[in-house]
C-alpha positions as CSV (number, residue, x, y, z in Angstrom):
1,M,14.6,22.5,-21.4
2,T,11.8,20.3,-20.1
3,D,9.1,19.5,-22.6
4,P,5.8,19.4,-20.6
5,N,4.3,16.9,-23.1
6,N,7.1,14.4,-22.5
7,S,7.8,15.1,-18.9
8,T,7.2,12.9,-15.9
9,L,5.8,14.4,-12.7
10,V,8.0,13.3,-9.8
11,L,6.5,13.7,-6.3
12,S,8.9,13.2,-3.4
13,A,8.1,12.4,0.2
14,S,8.5,16.1,1.1
15,D,6.0,17.1,-1.7
16,I,3.4,14.6,-0.3
17,A,4.1,15.9,3.3
18,E,3.3,19.4,2.1
19,I,0.0,18.1,0.6
20,V,-0.9,16.4,3.9
21,R,-0.2,19.6,5.9
22,A,-2.3,21.7,3.6
23,V,-5.2,19.4,3.3
24,G,-5.2,18.1,6.9
25,I,-4.9,14.4,7.9
26,D,-8.6,14.0,8.8
27,D,-9.9,15.5,5.6
28,L,-7.4,13.5,3.6
29,M,-8.3,10.3,5.2
30,D,-12.1,11.0,5.0
31,T,-11.7,11.8,1.2
32,L,-9.6,8.7,0.6
33,I,-12.1,6.4,2.4
34,S,-14.9,7.9,0.4
35,R,-13.2,7.5,-2.9
36,M,-11.9,4.1,-2.2
37,T,-15.5,3.0,-1.3
38,T,-16.8,4.3,-4.6
39,A,-13.9,2.6,-6.4
40,F,-14.8,-0.8,-4.9
41,E,-18.6,-0.3,-5.4
42,T,-18.0,0.4,-9.1
43,F,-15.2,-2.0,-9.7
44,D,-15.5,-3.8,-13.0
45,P,-12.9,-6.6,-13.5
46,E,-13.4,-6.4,-17.2
47,Q,-12.3,-2.8,-17.3
48,T,-9.7,-2.8,-14.5
49,V,-7.4,-5.7,-14.9
50,I,-5.4,-6.7,-11.8
51,P,-3.0,-9.7,-12.0
52,V,-1.6,-11.3,-8.9
53,R,1.6,-9.5,-7.8
54,S,4.9,-11.0,-8.4
55,G,8.5,-10.5,-7.3
56,F,11.5,-12.0,-5.6
57,N,11.9,-13.1,-2.0
58,Y,15.3,-14.0,-0.5
59,E,17.2,-14.8,2.6
60,T,20.6,-13.1,1.7
61,P,22.0,-10.6,2.1
62,V,19.1,-10.1,4.4
63,R,15.6,-11.6,4.7
64,G,13.1,-9.7,2.5
65,L,11.4,-9.3,-0.8
66,I,10.9,-6.9,-3.7
67,E,7.7,-7.2,-5.7
68,W,5.6,-5.4,-8.2
69,M,1.8,-4.8,-8.0
70,P,0.3,-3.8,-11.4
71,L,-3.1,-2.6,-12.5
72,F,-4.4,-1.8,-16.0
73,N,-7.3,0.7,-16.1
74,K,-8.7,0.4,-19.6
75,N,-11.2,3.2,-19.2
76,E,-8.5,5.7,-18.3
77,N,-5.8,4.3,-20.6
78,K,-3.3,3.9,-17.8
79,V,-1.2,1.3,-16.0
80,V,-0.3,1.8,-12.4
81,V,2.6,-0.2,-10.9
82,K,3.6,-0.1,-7.2
83,M,7.1,-1.4,-6.4
84,V,7.4,-2.7,-2.9
85,G,10.4,-3.7,-0.8
86,Y,9.5,-5.6,2.4
87,H,12.4,-6.1,4.8
88,P,11.4,-6.8,8.4
89,D,14.9,-6.1,9.8
90,N,15.0,-2.5,8.4
91,P,13.9,-0.6,11.6
92,E,16.6,-2.2,13.8
93,G,19.3,-2.8,11.2
94,F,19.1,0.3,8.9
95,D,16.8,2.7,10.7
96,L,14.4,2.4,7.8
97,P,10.7,1.5,7.6
98,T,9.8,-2.2,7.0
99,I,8.1,-1.2,3.7
100,I,9.8,1.0,1.1
101,S,7.8,1.7,-2.0
102,T,7.2,3.8,-5.1
103,I,4.1,4.1,-7.3
104,S,4.2,5.0,-11.0
105,C,1.7,5.6,-13.7
106,Y,2.0,4.9,-17.4
107,D,0.0,6.1,-20.4
108,T,-1.1,3.0,-22.4
109,Q,-1.5,4.9,-25.6
110,T,2.2,5.7,-25.7
111,G,3.9,3.9,-22.9
112,H,5.0,7.3,-21.4
113,L,5.8,7.4,-17.7
114,K,3.4,10.1,-16.5
115,G,4.2,10.2,-12.9
116,I,6.1,8.5,-10.1
117,M,5.9,9.2,-6.3
118,D,6.7,7.9,-2.9
119,G,4.7,4.9,-1.9
120,V,5.8,4.4,1.7
121,F,3.3,6.9,3.2
122,L,0.7,6.1,0.6
123,T,0.8,2.4,1.3
124,A,0.2,3.0,5.0
125,L,-2.5,5.5,4.2
126,R,-4.4,3.3,1.8
127,T,-4.1,0.2,3.9
128,G,-5.7,2.0,6.9
129,A,-8.5,3.3,4.6
130,A,-9.2,-0.2,3.3
131,S,-9.5,-1.6,6.8
132,A,-11.8,1.3,7.8
133,M,-13.9,0.5,4.7
134,A,-14.0,-3.2,5.5
135,S,-14.7,-2.7,9.2
136,R,-17.7,-0.5,8.3
137,T,-19.0,-3.0,5.8
138,L,-18.5,-6.2,7.9
139,G,-18.1,-5.1,11.5
140,Y,-20.6,-4.5,14.3
141,P,-22.1,-1.0,13.8
142,E,-21.8,0.0,17.5
143,S,-18.1,-1.1,17.8
144,S,-16.3,1.1,20.3
145,T,-13.2,-0.8,21.3
146,L,-10.3,-1.2,18.8
147,G,-7.5,-3.7,19.3
148,L,-4.1,-3.3,17.7
149,I,-1.7,-6.2,17.6
150,G,1.6,-4.7,16.3
151,C,2.2,-1.0,16.9
152,G,4.4,-0.1,13.9
153,A,3.7,2.3,11.1
154,Q,0.7,0.4,9.8
155,A,-1.0,0.6,13.2
156,V,-0.9,4.4,13.2
157,T,-3.1,4.6,10.0
158,Q,-5.2,1.7,11.1
159,L,-6.2,3.6,14.2
160,H,-6.6,6.8,12.4
161,A,-8.8,5.4,9.6
162,I,-11.0,3.3,11.8
163,S,-11.5,6.2,14.2
164,R,-13.0,8.2,11.3
165,V,-15.8,5.7,10.7
166,F,-16.5,4.4,14.3
167,K,-17.0,6.3,17.6
168,L,-14.1,4.7,19.4
169,K,-14.0,4.9,23.2
170,K,-11.0,2.7,23.8
171,V,-7.9,1.3,22.0
172,L,-6.1,-1.8,23.3
173,Y,-2.6,-2.2,21.9
174,Y,0.3,-4.6,22.0
175,D,3.8,-5.0,20.5
176,N,6.5,-7.5,21.4
177,D,9.1,-4.6,21.1
178,E,8.9,-2.5,24.3
179,A,10.2,0.7,22.6
180,T,7.6,0.4,19.8
181,L,4.9,-0.3,22.4
182,T,5.8,2.7,24.7
183,S,6.2,5.1,21.8
184,F,2.9,4.3,20.2
185,R,0.8,6.9,22.0
186,D,3.3,9.6,21.2
187,R,3.4,8.6,17.5
188,T,-0.4,8.9,17.3
189,A,-0.7,12.2,19.3
190,M,-1.4,14.2,16.2
191,L,-4.7,12.3,15.8
192,N,-6.1,14.1,18.8
193,L,-8.3,11.2,19.9
194,N,-10.3,11.5,23.0
195,I,-10.2,7.8,23.9
196,E,-8.9,5.5,26.6
197,W,-5.4,4.1,25.9
198,V,-4.6,0.6,27.2
199,P,-1.3,-1.2,26.5
200,T,-2.1,-4.8,27.3
201,T,-1.7,-8.4,26.2
202,I,-2.7,-10.1,23.0
203,E,-5.1,-12.3,25.0
204,K,-7.0,-9.3,26.5
205,I,-7.1,-7.6,23.1
206,V,-8.7,-10.7,21.5
207,E,-11.2,-11.2,24.3
208,Q,-12.3,-7.5,24.7
209,S,-12.2,-5.9,21.3
210,D,-15.0,-5.2,18.8
211,I,-12.5,-4.7,16.0
212,I,-8.9,-5.8,15.7
213,S,-6.2,-5.0,13.2
214,T,-3.2,-7.3,13.2
215,A,-0.1,-5.8,11.5
216,T,2.9,-7.7,12.8
217,S,6.3,-8.9,11.4
218,I,5.8,-12.4,12.7
219,N,8.2,-14.8,10.9
220,I,7.3,-17.5,8.5
221,G,5.9,-20.5,10.3
222,E,5.8,-18.8,13.7
223,G,2.0,-18.0,13.7
224,P,-0.6,-17.9,14.9
225,L,-0.5,-14.9,17.3
226,F,-3.1,-16.5,19.6
227,Q,-5.0,-19.8,20.2
228,N,-8.3,-20.9,21.7
229,L,-9.5,-17.6,23.1
230,K,-13.1,-16.5,23.7
231,T,-14.1,-13.4,21.7
232,K,-17.1,-11.2,21.3
233,D,-19.6,-12.9,18.9
234,W,-19.3,-10.0,16.4
235,L,-15.5,-9.6,16.5
236,H,-14.1,-8.3,13.2
237,I,-10.4,-8.6,12.3
238,N,-8.5,-6.8,9.7
239,A,-5.6,-9.2,9.0
240,V,-3.0,-7.0,7.5
241,G,0.3,-8.6,8.4
242,S,0.1,-11.8,6.4
243,D,2.0,-11.0,3.2
244,F,4.3,-13.9,2.6
245,P,3.8,-17.6,1.8
246,G,3.9,-19.4,5.1
247,K,3.4,-16.2,7.1
248,T,0.1,-16.2,9.0
249,E,-1.2,-14.4,12.1
250,L,-4.6,-16.0,12.8
251,P,-5.4,-19.6,14.1
252,L,-7.0,-22.0,11.7
253,D,-9.9,-22.8,13.9
254,F,-10.7,-19.1,14.3
255,L,-10.6,-18.7,10.5
256,K,-12.9,-21.7,10.0
257,D,-15.4,-20.2,12.5
258,S,-15.5,-16.8,10.8
259,F,-16.7,-15.2,7.6
260,V,-13.4,-14.7,5.7
261,C,-13.4,-12.0,3.1
262,P,-10.3,-11.6,1.0
263,D,-9.4,-8.3,-0.8
264,F,-7.9,-10.3,-3.7
265,L,-8.6,-14.0,-3.7
266,G,-5.8,-15.1,-6.1
267,Q,-3.3,-13.3,-3.9
268,A,-4.7,-14.2,-0.5
269,V,-4.6,-18.0,-1.1
270,V,-0.8,-17.6,-1.8
271,E,0.3,-15.3,0.9
272,G,-2.7,-14.2,3.0
273,E,-4.6,-15.9,5.8
274,C,-6.6,-17.7,3.1
275,Q,-3.5,-19.9,2.4
276,Q,-4.6,-21.9,5.4
277,L,-8.1,-22.6,4.0
278,Q,-9.9,-24.7,1.5
279,A,-12.0,-22.9,-1.1
280,A,-15.2,-23.8,0.7
281,D,-14.0,-22.0,3.8
282,I,-13.5,-18.7,2.0
283,G,-16.2,-16.1,1.4
284,P,-16.5,-13.7,-1.6
285,E,-14.0,-11.1,-2.4
286,F,-14.6,-7.8,-0.7
287,F,-15.8,-5.9,-3.7
288,V,-18.7,-8.4,-3.9
289,C,-19.7,-7.6,-0.3
290,I,-19.5,-3.8,-0.7
291,K,-21.5,-3.9,-4.0
292,N,-24.3,-6.0,-2.2
293,P,-24.5,-4.7,1.3
294,E,-28.0,-6.1,2.1
295,D,-26.9,-9.6,1.1
296,Y,-24.1,-9.5,3.7
297,R,-25.7,-7.5,6.5
298,F,-25.8,-10.7,8.6
299,V,-22.0,-10.7,8.8
300,K,-22.1,-7.7,11.2
301,N,-23.4,-9.9,14.0
302,Q,-20.8,-12.7,13.6
303,K,-17.1,-13.1,13.5
304,S,-15.5,-11.8,10.3
305,I,-12.1,-11.4,8.8
306,F,-10.9,-9.0,6.1
307,D,-7.9,-10.8,4.6
308,S,-6.0,-7.7,3.5
309,T,-3.0,-8.6,1.3
310,G,-3.1,-5.3,-0.6
311,L,-5.0,-4.6,-3.8
312,P,-3.5,-2.3,-6.5
313,L,-7.0,-0.7,-6.9
314,E,-6.3,0.9,-3.5
315,D,-2.9,2.2,-4.9
316,Q,-4.6,3.7,-7.9
317,V,-7.1,5.5,-5.8
318,V,-4.6,7.0,-3.4
319,M,-2.2,7.9,-6.3
320,D,-5.0,9.7,-8.2
321,L,-6.0,11.6,-5.1
322,I,-2.4,12.8,-4.3
323,L,-1.8,13.7,-8.0
324,E,-4.9,15.8,-8.0
325,Y,-3.8,17.7,-4.9
326,A,-0.3,18.1,-6.4
327,L,-1.6,19.6,-9.6
328,E,-3.8,22.0,-7.7
329,M,-0.9,23.1,-5.5
330,N,1.7,23.1,-8.3
331,L,3.9,20.6,-6.4
332,G,6.5,18.2,-7.7
333,Q,9.1,18.4,-10.3
334,K,8.6,17.7,-14.0
335,I,11.6,15.8,-15.5
336,N,12.3,14.5,-19.0
337,I,13.3,11.0,-17.8
338,E,12.7,9.2,-21.1
339,K,14.9,9.6,-24.2
340,I,12.6,11.2,-26.7
341,S,14.5,11.6,-30.0
342,A,13.9,14.4,-32.4
343,D,14.2,11.7,-35.0
344,A,12.4,8.6,-33.6
345,K,14.6,6.4,-35.9
346,S,17.9,7.8,-34.6
347,P,18.9,6.9,-31.1
348,Y,22.1,9.0,-31.5
349,D,20.3,12.2,-32.6
350,F,21.7,14.1,-29.7
351,L,25.1,14.0,-31.3
352,Y,23.9,16.1,-34.2
353,M,22.9,19.7,-34.7
354,N,19.2,20.3,-34.6
355,D,19.1,22.1,-37.9
356,N,21.1,19.6,-40.1
357,L,23.1,16.4,-39.9
358,T,26.4,18.2,-39.1
359,L,28.1,17.0,-36.0
360,N,28.1,19.4,-33.1
361,P,31.6,20.9,-32.8
362,A,31.8,20.2,-29.1
363,V,31.0,16.5,-29.8
364,I,33.6,16.4,-32.6
365,A,36.3,17.6,-30.2
366,A,35.3,15.2,-27.5
367,I,35.3,12.2,-29.9
368,S,38.7,13.3,-31.3
369,E,40.2,13.6,-27.9
370,K,38.9,10.2,-26.9
371,Q,40.2,8.6,-30.1
372,N,43.7,10.1,-29.6
373,G,43.8,8.9,-26.1
374,S,42.9,5.4,-27.2
375,Q,45.6,5.4,-29.8
376,K,48.3,6.3,-27.3
377,I,47.2,3.5,-25.0
378,N,47.3,1.0,-27.9
379,K,50.8,2.1,-28.8
C-alpha cells in the first residue's frame, strides 16, 4: 500500500498534456510569464542558491551531453534538480527531441523525493516564457516583426510566448533543414496567430526584424550564424541556442556593439554567447534589469541581447505551476520509490513479520530453496 506521507508524485508527459488541454495554452503561457516575472523581480540569491550546472559531454557513442541543473530554495525547504540530455542528432537518428529532460523536487528537511515530472515540454515552455519576459524588458515596445532562426521545438514556444506580450504582425523564419522549415507553420497552427508568415533567409531576418530568437543546433566552432549585416537600431535578440563551450550563434562585433544581458553570468561565460566576451563587455544579469526597469529603459532603443543559457529558477517556477494544476486536477501517480524501513536501523526489515522478529514463512521457503540449489551446484 502506498503511504501518502512517503510517496513521490510522478507526473508523466500524458499527465502534463491533460493539464495543458484543461487550462489552455494561452492561459498557461500567460500565467507562467507572470509568475516567472515575479520570481525574477523578487529573486534573492541569499535565499535561492543556484550553482553553475555541471555534467558530462562526449563524442561517443554519439555527440551529446547529460547535465544537472540544481537550485536550493531555503525559504521553501526544497531542492529542485533538472536533468537534461542534449543530443543534436536525436531527431534524425532516433526520432527523438534534441532535449530530453526530467525535473525533480526534494524536501531539504528529510531528503525525501517529493515529485518528479517530464521536463521536455516544460523546458521548451519556460525557455519561451523567459524570452518573452526578456523581450518585454529589453526590447522596443512597438516591436511587431519577430525573426526565428532555427524552427525546431524551441521556436514554437518562442513564437507563442513572444506573441503573448507583443502585437506581432509578421514572423520571418529560417531553418537549414527543409522539412523543418516547411512544417513550421503547421506545427504552430494551434496558436491561431493572425500574422504574416514569411519563410526567408537569415540575412533578411537580421535586417528586418524587431526581435529575433536564435535556437539552432549549430556545431561547435561553426558560428556565427551571420556577419556584418545592417539591423534596426533597436533589434533585440534572444540567444537561446548557445549551450556548449565553443558553440556560439552571434558574431563578436555584434555582441560588442550591443547591451548583453546574461540570465546566469557564471554559466553564460562558459557556454553562452558571453564566452566570447571580456567582463567589461557584459552587462548585468537579467534579474538586476527586471528589478530596476527605470535604470535600463534606455536599452529599449538600442541593440540588446538576452544570453539565455537556462536558469534553474525558471525550472522551479514552471514545476511549481504544473504541480499546482496537477494537485487541483488529481493527476499523476503517487509511488513509494524510496525504501522507508519500519525500523530505520534495519535495511532488511522487509524480511521479517511486522509484529515480531519472526521470519516471514514465504521468505524462509525462498531462502531454503535458494540454499539447496546452491549446495547442488557446489557438489
